[in-house]
N, C-alpha and C positions, 0 to 999 in steps of 0.2 A: 701119335698125333702131336703136332706142335702146339704151343700155347695159343696161337692165333686160330688154329684149326679147332681146338677144343672150345674156345670162346665162341667161334662161329657156329659150331655144332650145337652148343647149349642154347644160343640165341635162336637158332633154327628150330630146335625142338620145342622151346618154351614160348615163343612169341608168334609164330605163324608168319613172320617176316621172311623176305628172301632178299630182294634187291638192297634194302636198307642195311642188311647185315654187312655187305661189302663195305659200305661207307663207315659203319660203326667200328669195324675191325681194321680198317685201312688195307683191305685186301682187294685186289683187282676182281671185278665181277666174273670174268672168265675163270679165274682161279677158284672162286667160290662155287661156281656151277660145276667145275670139274670135281671138286671135293664132294659136292652133293651127289653127283652121278656115280663117282667111283666108290663112295662109301654107302651107297643106297640109303641116304638120309631121308629121302621122301618116303620110302617104304617103312623105315623106322618110325617116322612121325605119324604115319597112318596107323601103324600097329599100336603105338602108344595111345592113340585116341581111342583105342578099343581095349585098353587095359582094364582089368577087373574092377578097379575103383570107379572108373568112369562108367562102365557098364552097370555097376551096382546103382549108381546115382540115377541112371536112366530107367532101370527097372523099378526102383523105388518111386520115381516120378510117375511111371505108368500106373503103379498100384494106387498111388494117391489120387491121380486123375480118375482112375476107374472107380474107386470108392466114392469120390465126390459125385461122379455121374450117377451111381446107384442111389446115393443119398438124396439127389435132386429129383428123383422120380416119385410118382405117387406111391408106388409100392417100393418101400425102401429096403426090402429084403432082397438079397441076391437070388437070381434065378439059377436053375441048374447049370445053364451055359455060363453064367457069371462065375459060379464056383469052380467050374472046370478051368476057365481062363485064369482065375486067381491062383488056383493050385499049380498050374503050369508055370506061371511067373514066379511064384514062391519057390518052386523046385529049381528053377534056373538060378535064383538068388542064392539058394543054399549051396549050389555047386560053385558059385563065385566067391562065397565067403571064405576067409581064411579059417583054418582050423583053430578056432579060439574057444576057450572055456567059457562057461556062463559066468555072469557077474557073481552069482552065489559061490561058485567054485573059487573065483579069484579072491573074494572076501575071505573065504575059509583059509586059503593059502596065506593070505596076508596076515590073518589073525594068528595062524600057526607060527609064521615067521616072527611076528612081534613077540610072541611068548618065548621063542628061542633067544631073541635079542634081550628080552627082559631078564633072562637068567644071568647073562654076562654084563649087561649094561641096563640096570633097572630104570634109570631116568629116561633113556632113549626108548626103552620098551614101553614105558608109560605114555610117552609122547606118541609113539606109533599106535598104541591102543586108542588113544584119544582121537587121532586122525581118522581111524576107521569108523568111529561112532559118529563123526560129524557129517 
């Protein structure tokens, strides 16, 4: 990809613009449309709109709206149907989440790391230990 193609691609993917990209990059519109067609840029932009991070935001938004709806009812406890829906949405969220450790595990590893550092560099180890407590 040339520098202009790369700039055009990034603008296309990040802005939702099309015609204006030709003007911004100084490329002929026909050339830009050829790049979009040949490189399947439209498909890539559509796929990126469904990236896990975006989907997670959408599912979390659905859960918030769903919980707000439940809280606004006279009977604020979820029905059996509500719990089934929430369980399914949570299940989808779990599949989209990256394989991350819990906060407790992360803190434990950081504490272990600061102890190792403290053995070689006492001042730095103390600073790290202070950071974890803050």
